[in-house]
The first five atom37 places (N, CA, C, CB, O) and aatype in JSON, in Angstrom:
{
  "aatype": [20, 20, 20, 20, 20, 20, 20, 20, 20, 20, 20, 20, 20, 20, 20, 20, 20, 20, 20, 20, 20, 20, 20, 20, 20, 20, 20, 20, 20, 20, 20, 20, 20, 20, 20, 20, 20, 20, 20, 20, 20, 20, 20, 20, 20, 20, 20, 20, 20, 20, 20, 20, 20, 20, 20, 20, 20, 20, 20, 20, 20, 20, 20, 20, 20, 20, 20, 20, 20, 20, 20, 20, 20, 20, 20, 20, 20, 20, 20, 20, 20, 20, 20, 20, 20, 20, 20, 20, 20, 20, 20, 20, 20, 20, 20, 20, 20, 20, 20, 20, 20, 20, 20, 20, 20, 20, 20, 20, 20, 20, 20, 20, 20, 20, 20, 20, 20, 20, 20, 20, 20, 20, 20, 20, 20, 20, 20, 20, 20, 20, 20, 20, 20, 20, 20, 20, 20, 20, 20, 20],
  "atom_mask": [
    [1, 1, 1, 1, 1],
    [1, 1, 1, 1, 1],
    [1, 1, 1, 1, 1],
    [1, 1, 1, 1, 1],
    [1, 1, 1, 1, 1],
    [1, 1, 1, 1, 1],
    [1, 1, 1, 1, 1],
    [1, 1, 1, 1, 1],
    [1, 1, 1, 1, 1],
    [1, 1, 1, 1, 1],
    [1, 1, 1, 1, 1],
    [1, 1, 1, 1, 1],
    [1, 1, 1, 1, 1],
    [1, 1, 1, 1, 1],
    [1, 1, 1, 1, 1],
    [1, 1, 1, 1, 1],
    [1, 1, 1, 1, 1],
    [1, 1, 1, 1, 1],
    [1, 1, 1, 1, 1],
    [1, 1, 1, 1, 1],
    [1, 1, 1, 1, 1],
    [1, 1, 1, 1, 1],
    [1, 1, 1, 1, 1],
    [1, 1, 1, 1, 1],
    [1, 1, 1, 1, 1],
    [1, 1, 1, 1, 1],
    [1, 1, 1, 1, 1],
    [1, 1, 1, 1, 1],
    [1, 1, 1, 1, 1],
    [1, 1, 1, 1, 1],
    [1, 1, 1, 1, 1],
    [1, 1, 1, 1, 1],
    [1, 1, 1, 1, 1],
    [1, 1, 1, 1, 1],
    [1, 1, 1, 1, 1],
    [1, 1, 1, 1, 1],
    [1, 1, 1, 1, 1],
    [1, 1, 1, 1, 1],
    [1, 1, 1, 1, 1],
    [1, 1, 1, 1, 1],
    [1, 1, 1, 1, 1],
    [1, 1, 1, 1, 1],
    [1, 1, 1, 1, 1],
    [1, 1, 1, 1, 1],
    [1, 1, 1, 1, 1],
    [1, 1, 1, 1, 1],
    [1, 1, 1, 1, 1],
    [1, 1, 1, 1, 1],
    [1, 1, 1, 1, 1],
    [1, 1, 1, 1, 1],
    [1, 1, 1, 1, 1],
    [1, 1, 1, 1, 1],
    [1, 1, 1, 1, 1],
    [1, 1, 1, 1, 1],
    [1, 1, 1, 1, 1],
    [1, 1, 1, 1, 1],
    [1, 1, 1, 1, 1],
    [1, 1, 1, 1, 1],
    [1, 1, 1, 1, 1],
    [1, 1, 1, 1, 1],
    [1, 1, 1, 1, 1],
    [1, 1, 1, 1, 1],
    [1, 1, 1, 1, 1],
    [1, 1, 1, 1, 1],
    [1, 1, 1, 1, 1],
    [1, 1, 1, 1, 1],
    [1, 1, 1, 1, 1],
    [1, 1, 1, 1, 1],
    [1, 1, 1, 1, 1],
    [1, 1, 1, 1, 1],
    [1, 1, 1, 1, 1],
    [1, 1, 1, 1, 1],
    [1, 1, 1, 1, 1],
    [1, 1, 1, 1, 1],
    [1, 1, 1, 1, 1],
    [1, 1, 1, 1, 1],
    [1, 1, 1, 1, 1],
    [1, 1, 1, 1, 1],
    [1, 1, 1, 1, 1],
    [1, 1, 1, 1, 1],
    [1, 1, 1, 1, 1],
    [1, 1, 1, 1, 1],
    [1, 1, 1, 1, 1],
    [1, 1, 1, 1, 1],
    [1, 1, 1, 1, 1],
    [1, 1, 1, 1, 1],
    [1, 1, 1, 1, 1],
    [1, 1, 1, 1, 1],
    [1, 1, 1, 1, 1],
    [1, 1, 1, 1, 1],
    [1, 1, 1, 1, 1],
    [1, 1, 1, 1, 1],
    [1, 1, 1, 1, 1],
    [1, 1, 1, 1, 1],
    [1, 1, 1, 1, 1],
    [1, 1, 1, 1, 1],
    [1, 1, 1, 1, 1],
    [1, 1, 1, 1, 1],
    [1, 1, 1, 1, 1],
    [1, 1, 1, 1, 1],
    [1, 1, 1, 1, 1],
    [1, 1, 1, 1, 1],
    [1, 1, 1, 1, 1],
    [1, 1, 1, 1, 1],
    [1, 1, 1, 1, 1],
    [1, 1, 1, 1, 1],
    [1, 1, 1, 1, 1],
    [1, 1, 1, 1, 1],
    [1, 1, 1, 1, 1],
    [1, 1, 1, 1, 1],
    [1, 1, 1, 1, 1],
    [1, 1, 1, 1, 1],
    [1, 1, 1, 1, 1],
    [1, 1, 1, 1, 1],
    [1, 1, 1, 1, 1],
    [1, 1, 1, 1, 1],
    [1, 1, 1, 1, 1],
    [1, 1, 1, 1, 1],
    [1, 1, 1, 1, 1],
    [1, 1, 1, 1, 1],
    [1, 1, 1, 1, 1],
    [1, 1, 1, 1, 1],
    [1, 1, 1, 1, 1],
    [1, 1, 1, 1, 1],
    [1, 1, 1, 1, 1],
    [1, 1, 1, 1, 1],
    [1, 1, 1, 1, 1],
    [1, 1, 1, 1, 1],
    [1, 1, 1, 1, 1],
    [1, 1, 1, 1, 1],
    [1, 1, 1, 1, 1],
    [1, 1, 1, 1, 1],
    [1, 1, 1, 1, 1],
    [1, 1, 1, 1, 1],
    [1, 1, 1, 1, 1],
    [1, 1, 1, 1, 1],
    [1, 1, 1, 1, 1],
    [1, 1, 1, 1, 1],
    [1, 1, 1, 1, 1],
    [1, 1, 1, 1, 1]
  ],
  "atom_positions": [
    [[72.23, 317.91, -184.84], [71.87, 319.24, -185.3], [72.36, 320.33, -184.34], [70.36, 319.33, -185.49], [72.24, 321.52, -184.64]],
    [[72.89, 319.94, -183.18], [73.4, 320.96, -182.26], [74.55, 321.76, -182.87], [73.86, 320.31, -180.95], [74.64, 322.97, -182.68]],
    [[75.43, 321.07, -183.62], [76.53, 321.77, -184.29], [75.99, 322.73, -185.35], [77.51, 320.76, -184.93], [76.53, 323.82, -185.54]],
    [[74.94, 322.31, -186.04], [74.33, 323.16, -187.07], [73.73, 324.4, -186.42], [73.24, 322.38, -187.86], [73.9, 325.51, -186.93]],
    [[73.05, 324.23, -185.31], [72.46, 325.37, -184.61], [73.53, 326.37, -184.19], [71.66, 324.9, -183.39], [73.36, 327.57, -184.34]],
    [[74.64, 325.86, -183.65], [75.74, 326.74, -183.25], [76.31, 327.45, -184.47], [76.85, 325.94, -182.52], [76.59, 328.65, -184.41]],
    [[76.49, 326.73, -185.57], [77.01, 327.35, -186.8], [76.09, 328.49, -187.25], [77.15, 326.3, -187.92], [76.56, 329.58, -187.57]],
    [[74.79, 328.23, -187.27], [73.85, 329.26, -187.71], [73.89, 330.48, -186.79], [72.43, 328.7, -187.76], [73.89, 331.62, -187.27]],
    [[73.93, 330.26, -185.5], [73.97, 331.39, -184.56], [75.25, 332.21, -184.71], [73.85, 330.88, -183.12], [75.23, 333.43, -184.54]],
    [[76.36, 331.55, -185.03], [77.65, 332.22, -185.09], [77.96, 332.85, -186.45], [78.73, 331.25, -184.76], [78.77, 333.78, -186.51]],
    [[77.33, 332.38, -187.53], [77.81, 332.76, -188.86], [76.83, 333.49, -189.77], [78.23, 331.57, -189.54], [77.25, 334.02, -190.8]],
    [[75.59, 333.55, -189.43], [74.66, 334.19, -190.35], [74.62, 335.7, -190.15], [73.28, 333.62, -190.17], [74.66, 336.19, -189.02]],
    [[74.54, 336.4, -191.26], [74.34, 337.84, -191.2], [72.86, 338.1, -190.93], [74.81, 338.54, -192.52], [72.08, 337.16, -190.77]],
    [[72.5, 339.34, -190.89], [71.13, 339.66, -190.49], [70.14, 339.81, -191.63], [71.14, 340.9, -189.71], [68.94, 339.59, -191.44]],
    [[70.61, 340.18, -192.83], [69.69, 340.42, -193.94], [70.29, 339.93, -195.26], [69.34, 341.91, -194.04], [71.49, 340.06, -195.51]],
    [[69.42, 339.37, -196.08], [69.81, 338.93, -197.42], [68.72, 339.34, -198.4], [70.05, 337.38, -197.46], [67.55, 339.4, -198.03]],
    [[69.09, 339.62, -199.64], [68.13, 340.06, -200.66], [67.86, 338.92, -201.65], [68.67, 341.3, -201.41], [68.78, 338.26, -202.12]],
    [[66.56, 338.72, -201.95], [66.14, 337.77, -202.98], [66.3, 338.48, -204.32], [64.64, 337.27, -202.76], [65.68, 339.52, -204.56]],
    [[67.12, 337.93, -205.18], [67.43, 338.59, -206.46], [66.18, 338.76, -207.32], [68.48, 337.79, -207.23], [66.0, 339.82, -207.92]],
    [[65.32, 337.76, -207.4], [64.16, 337.79, -208.29], [63.14, 338.86, -207.9], [63.48, 336.45, -208.3], [62.57, 339.52, -208.77]],
    [[62.9, 339.04, -206.6], [61.84, 339.94, -206.15], [62.35, 341.22, -205.5], [60.96, 339.21, -205.18], [61.61, 342.2, -205.39]],
    [[63.61, 341.23, -205.08], [64.15, 342.36, -204.34], [63.78, 342.34, -202.86], [63.66, 343.64, -204.96], [64.17, 343.23, -202.12]],
    [[63.03, 341.33, -202.42], [62.66, 341.21, -201.01], [63.92, 341.1, -200.15], [61.74, 339.98, -200.78], [64.89, 340.44, -200.53]],
    [[63.89, 341.74, -199.0], [64.97, 341.6, -198.03], [64.47, 340.68, -196.93], [65.42, 343.0, -197.45], [63.51, 340.99, -196.24]],
    [[65.15, 339.53, -196.78], [64.79, 338.57, -195.75], [65.74, 338.74, -194.58], [64.83, 337.12, -196.28], [66.96, 338.74, -194.75]],
    [[65.18, 338.89, -193.41], [65.97, 339.01, -192.19], [66.1, 337.63, -191.55], [65.32, 340.04, -191.2], [65.22, 336.77, -191.68]],
    [[67.2, 337.46, -190.86], [67.38, 336.22, -190.1], [67.41, 336.62, -188.64], [68.7, 335.45, -190.52], [68.36, 337.25, -188.16]],
    [[66.36, 336.24, -187.95], [66.24, 336.59, -186.54], [66.79, 335.5, -185.65], [64.81, 336.86, -186.19], [67.26, 334.46, -186.12]],
    [[66.72, 335.74, -184.37], [67.28, 334.82, -183.39], [66.52, 333.49, -183.35], [67.26, 335.45, -182.02], [67.07, 332.49, -182.87]],
    [[65.3, 333.45, -183.83], [64.5, 332.22, -183.78], [64.82, 331.26, -184.93], [63.03, 332.57, -183.81], [64.44, 330.09, -184.87]],
    [[65.51, 331.74, -185.97], [65.73, 330.9, -187.14], [66.47, 329.62, -186.81], [66.5, 331.67, -188.19], [66.05, 328.55, -187.22]],
    [[67.57, 329.7, -186.08], [68.36, 328.5, -185.82], [67.57, 327.45, -185.04], [69.64, 328.86, -185.06], [67.7, 326.26, -185.3]],
    [[66.75, 327.89, -184.1], [65.93, 326.94, -183.33], [64.9, 326.27, -184.21], [65.23, 327.66, -182.17], [64.68, 325.06, -184.1]],
    [[64.26, 327.03, -185.08], [63.25, 326.46, -185.97], [63.9, 325.55, -187.0], [62.45, 327.58, -186.67], [63.41, 324.45, -187.25]],
    [[65.01, 326.0, -187.6], [65.72, 325.22, -188.61], [66.14, 323.86, -188.05], [66.96, 325.99, -189.12], [66.04, 322.85, -188.74]],
    [[66.61, 323.84, -186.82], [67.14, 322.61, -186.23], [66.11, 321.82, -185.44], [68.3, 322.93, -185.35], [66.29, 320.62, -185.22]],
    [[65.03, 322.46, -185.0], [64.12, 321.77, -184.1], [62.67, 321.72, -184.51], [64.2, 322.38, -182.8], [61.82, 321.32, -183.71]],
    [[62.35, 322.12, -185.74], [60.95, 322.11, -186.17], [60.43, 320.68, -186.28], [60.8, 322.83, -187.53], [61.21, 319.73, -186.34]],
    [[59.12, 320.54, -186.29], [58.53, 319.2, -186.43], [58.96, 318.58, -187.76], [56.98, 319.26, -186.34], [59.14, 317.36, -187.83]],
    [[59.11, 319.39, -188.8], [59.6, 318.88, -190.08], [61.01, 318.29, -189.92], [59.6, 320.01, -191.15], [61.27, 317.18, -190.38]],
    [[61.9, 319.03, -189.27], [63.28, 318.58, -189.11], [63.36, 317.32, -188.25], [64.13, 319.69, -188.49], [64.14, 316.42, -188.55]],
    [[62.57, 317.26, -187.2], [62.61, 316.09, -186.31], [62.2, 314.8, -187.03], [61.7, 316.31, -185.11], [62.59, 313.72, -186.6]],
    [[61.43, 314.9, -188.1], [61.0, 313.72, -188.85], [62.02, 313.26, -189.88], [59.69, 314.01, -189.54], [61.92, 312.15, -190.4]],
    [[63.01, 314.11, -190.2], [63.97, 313.79, -191.25], [64.93, 312.68, -190.84], [64.75, 315.03, -191.65], [65.26, 312.53, -189.66]],
    [[65.37, 311.91, -191.85], [66.34, 310.85, -191.62], [67.28, 310.79, -192.82], [65.64, 309.48, -191.39], [66.97, 311.31, -193.89]],
    [[68.4, 310.16, -192.63], [69.29, 309.81, -193.73], [69.77, 310.99, -194.55], [68.62, 308.86, -194.61], [70.17, 312.03, -194.02]],
    [[69.73, 310.79, -195.87], [70.3, 311.75, -196.82], [69.6, 313.11, -196.77], [70.23, 311.19, -198.23], [70.25, 314.14, -196.96]],
    [[68.29, 313.12, -196.54], [67.58, 314.41, -196.52], [67.97, 315.2, -195.26], [66.04, 314.19, -196.57], [68.1, 316.42, -195.33]],
    [[68.14, 314.53, -194.13], [68.6, 315.22, -192.92], [69.99, 315.78, -193.15], [68.59, 314.25, -191.7], [70.28, 316.92, -192.76]],
    [[70.86, 315.01, -193.78], [72.21, 315.48, -194.09], [72.16, 316.66, -195.06], [73.05, 314.34, -194.68], [72.92, 317.62, -194.92]],
    [[71.26, 316.59, -196.04], [71.13, 317.69, -197.0], [70.68, 318.97, -196.29], [70.12, 317.32, -198.12], [71.19, 320.05, -196.59]],
    [[69.74, 318.86, -195.34], [69.29, 320.04, -194.62], [70.43, 320.61, -193.79], [68.09, 319.72, -193.74], [70.63, 321.82, -193.75]],
    [[71.17, 319.74, -193.11], [72.3, 320.21, -192.3], [73.32, 320.93, -193.18], [72.98, 319.03, -191.58], [73.83, 321.98, -192.79]],
    [[73.62, 320.39, -194.35], [74.58, 321.02, -195.26], [74.03, 322.32, -195.85], [74.95, 320.06, -196.38], [74.8, 323.24, -196.15]],
    [[72.72, 322.4, -196.03], [72.1, 323.62, -196.57], [72.31, 324.79, -195.62], [70.6, 323.4, -196.81], [72.26, 325.95, -196.04]],
    [[72.55, 324.52, -194.35], [72.79, 325.6, -193.39], [74.01, 326.43, -193.78], [72.97, 325.03, -191.99], [74.11, 327.6, -193.4]],
    [[74.94, 325.84, -194.51], [76.16, 326.54, -194.91], [75.96, 327.41, -196.14], [77.26, 325.55, -195.16], [76.84, 328.21, -196.48]],
    [[74.83, 327.27, -196.82], [74.6, 328.01, -198.06], [73.3, 328.81, -198.03], [74.58, 327.05, -199.24], [72.68, 329.05, -199.07]],
    [[72.9, 329.22, -196.84], [71.65, 329.98, -196.69], [71.66, 331.22, -197.58], [71.44, 330.39, -195.22], [70.65, 331.53, -198.22]],
    [[72.76, 331.93, -197.63], [72.85, 333.14, -198.46], [72.49, 332.83, -199.9], [74.26, 333.75, -198.38], [71.67, 333.52, -200.49]],
    [[73.1, 331.8, -200.48], [72.81, 331.43, -201.87], [71.38, 330.99, -202.06], [73.74, 330.33, -202.31], [70.77, 331.29, -203.09]],
    [[70.83, 330.27, -201.09], [69.43, 329.83, -201.2], [68.5, 331.03, -201.26], [69.05, 328.92, -200.02], [67.57, 331.06, -202.07]],
    [[68.75, 332.02, -200.42], [67.9, 333.21, -200.4], [68.09, 334.02, -201.68], [68.2, 334.08, -199.17], [67.11, 334.4, -202.33]],
    [[69.33, 334.29, -202.04], [69.6, 335.12, -203.23], [68.96, 334.54, -204.48], [71.1, 335.26, -203.44], [68.47, 335.29, -205.33]],
    [[68.96, 333.23, -204.61], [68.49, 332.57, -205.83], [67.08, 332.01, -205.71], [69.43, 331.48, -206.21], [66.64, 331.27, -206.59]],
    [[66.36, 332.34, -204.64], [65.0, 331.85, -204.45], [64.09, 332.37, -205.56], [64.45, 332.27, -203.07], [64.27, 333.47, -206.07]],
    [[63.11, 331.55, -205.93], [62.18, 331.91, -207.01], [60.75, 331.58, -206.59], [62.54, 331.15, -208.32], [60.51, 330.98, -205.54]],
    [[59.82, 332.01, -207.43], [58.41, 331.61, -207.31], [57.81, 331.95, -205.95], [58.28, 330.12, -207.55], [57.25, 331.09, -205.28]],
    [[57.92, 333.21, -205.54], [57.32, 333.64, -204.28], [55.81, 333.51, -204.36], [57.72, 335.11, -203.94], [55.19, 333.89, -205.35]],
    [[55.23, 332.97, -203.3], [53.78, 332.89, -203.21], [53.36, 333.13, -201.76], [53.26, 331.51, -203.73], [54.1, 332.82, -200.82]],
    [[52.18, 333.7, -201.6], [51.68, 334.07, -200.27], [50.8, 332.95, -199.74], [50.9, 335.41, -200.32], [50.02, 332.34, -200.47]],
    [[50.93, 332.7, -198.44], [50.12, 331.69, -197.75], [49.57, 332.34, -196.49], [50.95, 330.39, -197.42], [50.31, 332.99, -195.75]],
    [[48.3, 332.18, -196.25], [47.69, 332.74, -195.04], [48.14, 331.95, -193.81], [46.14, 332.74, -195.16], [48.49, 330.77, -193.9]],
    [[48.11, 332.62, -192.68], [48.46, 331.99, -191.41], [47.31, 331.09, -190.98], [48.77, 333.05, -190.32], [46.17, 331.55, -190.84]],
    [[47.61, 329.81, -190.76], [46.55, 328.85, -190.41], [46.64, 328.34, -188.99], [46.6, 327.69, -191.35], [45.74, 327.64, -188.52]],
    [[47.72, 328.68, -188.28], [47.89, 328.16, -186.92], [47.93, 329.31, -185.92], [49.16, 327.32, -186.81], [48.65, 330.29, -186.1]],
    [[47.15, 329.17, -184.86], [47.08, 330.24, -183.87], [48.42, 330.47, -183.19], [46.03, 329.92, -182.82], [48.68, 331.58, -182.71]],
    [[49.29, 329.46, -183.12], [50.58, 329.64, -182.46], [51.48, 330.65, -183.2], [51.3, 328.29, -182.36], [52.45, 331.15, -182.63]],
    [[51.14, 330.96, -184.46], [51.94, 331.9, -185.23], [51.27, 333.27, -185.38], [52.23, 331.33, -186.59], [51.76, 334.1, -186.14]],
    [[50.17, 333.51, -184.68], [49.44, 334.77, -184.83], [50.3, 335.99, -184.53], [48.24, 334.77, -183.93], [50.1, 337.05, -185.13]],
    [[51.24, 335.86, -183.62], [52.08, 337.0, -183.26], [53.28, 337.14, -184.19], [52.57, 336.87, -181.82], [53.57, 338.23, -184.68]],
    [[53.97, 336.03, -184.44], [55.2, 336.08, -185.25], [54.94, 336.25, -186.74], [56.01, 334.83, -185.03], [55.72, 336.89, -187.44]],
    [[53.85, 335.69, -187.21], [53.53, 335.76, -188.65], [52.14, 336.34, -188.82], [53.63, 334.36, -189.32], [51.3, 335.78, -189.52]],
    [[51.92, 337.46, -188.18], [50.57, 338.01, -188.13], [50.04, 338.4, -189.51], [50.53, 339.21, -187.22], [48.83, 338.47, -189.71]],
    [[50.94, 338.65, -190.47], [50.51, 339.02, -191.81], [50.61, 337.84, -192.79], [51.34, 340.18, -192.32], [50.43, 338.02, -194.0]],
    [[50.9, 336.66, -192.28], [50.95, 335.47, -193.13], [52.38, 335.03, -193.44], [50.22, 335.72, -194.42], [53.31, 335.3, -192.68]],
    [[52.51, 334.35, -194.56], [53.78, 333.72, -194.94], [54.05, 333.9, -196.42], [53.75, 332.23, -194.58], [53.13, 334.05, -197.23]],
    [[55.31, 333.89, -196.77], [55.73, 333.69, -198.15], [56.44, 332.35, -198.21], [56.66, 334.87, -198.66], [57.09, 331.91, -197.25]],
    [[56.3, 331.72, -199.34], [57.08, 330.52, -199.64], [57.81, 330.77, -200.94], [56.18, 329.24, -199.72], [57.24, 331.33, -201.89]],
    [[59.05, 330.36, -200.98], [59.88, 330.5, -202.17], [60.45, 329.13, -202.51], [61.03, 331.55, -201.95], [60.68, 328.31, -201.62]],
    [[60.67, 328.87, -203.79], [61.37, 327.66, -204.21], [62.86, 327.93, -204.18], [60.92, 327.21, -205.63], [63.31, 329.03, -204.5]],
    [[63.63, 326.93, -203.78], [65.09, 327.03, -203.76], [65.67, 325.72, -204.27], [65.62, 327.37, -202.33], [65.05, 324.66, -204.14]],
    [[66.85, 325.81, -204.84], [67.55, 324.64, -205.37], [68.99, 324.69, -204.91], [67.46, 324.58, -206.92], [69.59, 325.76, -204.8]],
    [[69.56, 323.51, -204.63], [70.97, 323.46, -204.27], [71.53, 322.09, -204.63], [71.16, 323.75, -202.76], [70.79, 321.14, -204.89]],
    [[72.84, 322.02, -204.64], [73.51, 320.75, -204.92], [74.55, 320.5, -203.85], [74.16, 320.76, -206.34], [75.08, 321.42, -203.23]],
    [[74.84, 319.21, -203.65], [75.85, 318.8, -202.69], [76.77, 317.79, -203.36], [75.2, 318.2, -201.4], [76.3, 316.91, -204.07]],
    [[78.07, 317.9, -203.14], [78.99, 316.93, -203.74], [78.91, 315.58, -203.02], [80.44, 317.47, -203.69], [78.74, 315.52, -201.8]],
    [[79.02, 314.53, -203.79], [79.06, 313.17, -203.24], [80.18, 312.4, -203.94], [77.69, 312.43, -203.42], [80.5, 312.67, -205.1]],
    [[80.77, 311.46, -203.23], [81.81, 310.61, -203.81], [81.34, 309.17, -203.72], [83.18, 310.79, -203.08], [80.94, 308.7, -202.66]],
    [[81.38, 308.48, -204.85], [80.96, 307.09, -204.91], [81.95, 306.34, -205.81], [79.49, 306.95, -205.45], [82.2, 306.74, -206.94]],
    [[82.51, 305.27, -205.28], [83.52, 304.49, -206.02], [84.66, 305.38, -206.52], [82.88, 303.77, -207.2], [85.15, 305.19, -207.63]],
    [[85.07, 306.33, -205.7], [86.18, 307.21, -206.05], [85.85, 308.31, -207.04], [87.27, 306.4, -206.6], [86.72, 309.1, -207.4]],
    [[84.6, 308.37, -207.49], [84.19, 309.42, -208.44], [83.31, 310.43, -207.73], [83.44, 308.8, -209.66], [82.44, 310.08, -206.93]],
    [[83.56, 311.7, -208.04], [82.77, 312.75, -207.42], [81.7, 313.24, -208.38], [83.67, 313.92, -206.97], [81.94, 313.42, -209.57]],
    [[80.51, 313.45, -207.84], [79.4, 314.0, -208.63], [78.58, 314.89, -207.69], [78.51, 312.85, -209.27], [78.97, 315.15, -206.56]],
    [[77.44, 315.35, -208.19], [76.57, 316.22, -207.4], [75.19, 315.6, -207.24], [76.46, 317.6, -208.05], [74.64, 315.02, -208.18]],
    [[74.64, 315.73, -206.05], [73.23, 315.43, -205.83], [72.5, 316.77, -205.82], [73.0, 314.62, -204.49], [72.95, 317.72, -205.18]],
    [[71.38, 316.83, -206.52], [70.59, 318.06, -206.64], [69.34, 317.96, -205.77], [70.21, 318.33, -208.12], [68.71, 316.91, -205.68]],
    [[68.99, 319.08, -205.14], [67.85, 319.12, -204.23], [66.98, 320.34, -204.54], [68.31, 319.16, -202.77], [67.45, 321.37, -205.0]],
    [[65.69, 320.17, -204.25], [64.7, 321.23, -204.3], [64.23, 321.42, -202.85], [63.48, 320.88, -205.29], [64.16, 320.45, -202.09]],
    [[63.93, 322.65, -202.47], [63.45, 322.93, -201.12], [62.51, 324.13, -201.15], [64.64, 323.18, -200.15], [62.41, 324.83, -202.15]],
    [[61.83, 324.35, -200.04], [60.95, 325.49, -199.88], [61.46, 326.35, -198.73], [59.48, 325.05, -199.64], [61.66, 325.85, -197.62]],
    [[61.66, 327.63, -198.99], [61.99, 328.58, -197.93], [60.68, 329.1, -197.36], [62.89, 329.75, -198.46], [59.83, 329.59, -198.11]],
    [[60.51, 329.01, -196.06], [59.31, 329.5, -195.38], [59.69, 330.81, -194.69], [58.76, 328.43, -194.34], [60.62, 330.86, -193.89]],
    [[58.94, 331.88, -195.02], [59.27, 333.22, -194.55], [58.06, 333.81, -193.83], [59.71, 334.14, -195.72], [56.96, 333.85, -194.38]],
    [[58.27, 334.26, -192.6], [57.23, 334.92, -191.82], [57.1, 336.37, -192.26], [57.53, 334.83, -190.31], [58.1, 337.04, -192.52]],
    [[55.86, 336.85, -192.33], [55.61, 338.25, -192.65], [55.0, 338.9, -191.42], [54.66, 338.4, -193.91], [53.97, 338.45, -190.91]],
    [[55.65, 339.96, -190.93], [55.05, 340.71, -189.83], [55.36, 342.18, -190.01], [55.57, 340.2, -188.47], [55.98, 342.58, -190.99]],
    [[54.93, 343.0, -189.07], [55.06, 344.46, -189.18], [56.5, 344.93, -189.35], [54.48, 345.1, -187.96], [56.74, 345.98, -189.96]],
    [[57.46, 344.17, -188.84], [58.86, 344.62, -188.91], [59.62, 344.01, -190.09], [59.57, 344.29, -187.62], [60.83, 344.21, -190.2]],
    [[58.94, 343.28, -190.96], [59.61, 342.77, -192.16], [59.37, 341.31, -192.44], [61.06, 343.0, -192.05], [58.42, 340.7, -191.95]],
    [[60.26, 340.76, -193.25], [60.21, 339.36, -193.66], [61.33, 338.61, -192.96], [60.33, 339.22, -195.22], [62.48, 339.04, -192.99]],
    [[61.0, 337.48, -192.34], [61.97, 336.71, -191.58], [62.01, 335.26, -192.07], [61.65, 336.76, -190.08], [60.98, 334.59, -192.12]],
    [[63.21, 334.8, -192.42], [63.35, 333.39, -192.79], [63.01, 332.55, -191.57], [64.8, 333.08, -193.3], [63.57, 332.74, -190.49]],
    [[62.08, 331.63, -191.75], [61.57, 330.82, -190.64], [62.15, 329.41, -190.67], [60.05, 330.77, -190.69], [62.57, 328.89, -189.63]],
    [[62.16, 328.78, -191.85], [62.65, 327.4, -191.95], [62.88, 327.07, -193.42], [61.64, 326.4, -191.31], [62.48, 327.81, -194.31]],
    [[63.53, 325.96, -193.65], [63.7, 325.38, -194.98], [63.1, 323.99, -194.91], [65.23, 325.35, -195.43], [63.55, 323.15, -194.13]],
    [[62.08, 323.75, -195.73], [61.3, 322.5, -195.64], [61.14, 321.88, -197.03], [59.92, 322.77, -195.01], [61.63, 322.41, -198.03]],
    [[60.43, 320.76, -197.06], [60.1, 320.06, -198.31], [61.34, 319.77, -199.15], [59.11, 320.89, -199.13], [61.32, 319.93, -200.38]],
    [[62.4, 319.35, -198.51], [63.65, 319.05, -199.22], [63.47, 317.72, -199.94], [64.87, 319.01, -198.24], [63.16, 316.69, -199.34]],
    [[63.69, 317.76, -201.25], [63.53, 316.57, -202.09], [64.73, 316.45, -203.02], [62.2, 316.63, -202.91], [65.18, 317.44, -203.59]],
    [[65.22, 315.24, -203.16], [66.3, 315.0, -204.11], [65.72, 315.01, -205.51], [67.02, 313.65, -203.82], [64.66, 314.44, -205.76]],
    [[66.42, 315.67, -206.43], [66.0, 315.77, -207.82], [66.76, 314.76, -208.67], [66.22, 317.21, -208.36], [67.95, 314.54, -208.46]],
    [[66.07, 314.16, -209.61], [66.75, 313.24, -210.54], [67.44, 314.01, -211.65], [65.75, 312.25, -211.13], [68.39, 313.51, -212.27]],
    [[66.97, 315.21, -211.91], [67.54, 316.02, -212.99], [68.41, 317.12, -212.38], [66.42, 316.63, -213.88], [68.61, 317.17, -211.17]],
    [[68.92, 317.98, -213.22], [69.69, 319.14, -212.78], [68.81, 320.38, -212.96], [71.04, 319.27, -213.58], [68.86, 321.01, -214.02]],
    [[68.01, 320.74, -211.95], [66.96, 321.75, -212.12], [67.46, 323.15, -212.43], [66.14, 321.8, -210.89], [66.7, 323.96, -212.97]],
    [[68.7, 323.47, -212.11], [69.15, 324.84, -212.35], [70.27, 324.9, -213.36], [69.59, 325.48, -211.07], [71.01, 325.89, -213.41]],
    [[70.4, 323.87, -214.17], [71.35, 323.91, -215.28], [70.57, 323.72, -216.57], [72.46, 322.8, -215.12], [69.63, 322.92, -216.63]],
    [[70.94, 324.45, -217.61], [70.23, 324.29, -218.88], [71.12, 323.61, -219.89], [69.75, 325.64, -219.42], [70.7, 323.39, -221.03]]
  ]
}
């Protein structure tokens, strides 16, 4: 994940807008450390760890297309300063190409964007709860 952290530090812009709500999410200096080093990330293995690493390249699309914003109160004292007004969680979906037996297809994933709320705005904190989908959740 060290390469992912460097990529995030070097390539992310500072603000992105959620199309559904109009919320502007900022990406602060702490995002890459949390994305790559959170307790959630440290537990990941295999395909889900790879999916999270690849999701780092499509953060803009994940934010723009996020849905189902919901508010969550701050439950941990360690976040009293950074998320003093609580959290938002958004649903996000993405796909990754895979090749098997010479044929290319897509694996679909669902994830949760975790956003800190404080006096200076909304900050993307992490991407968690990454699950592979059996269906195509964003195609009709």
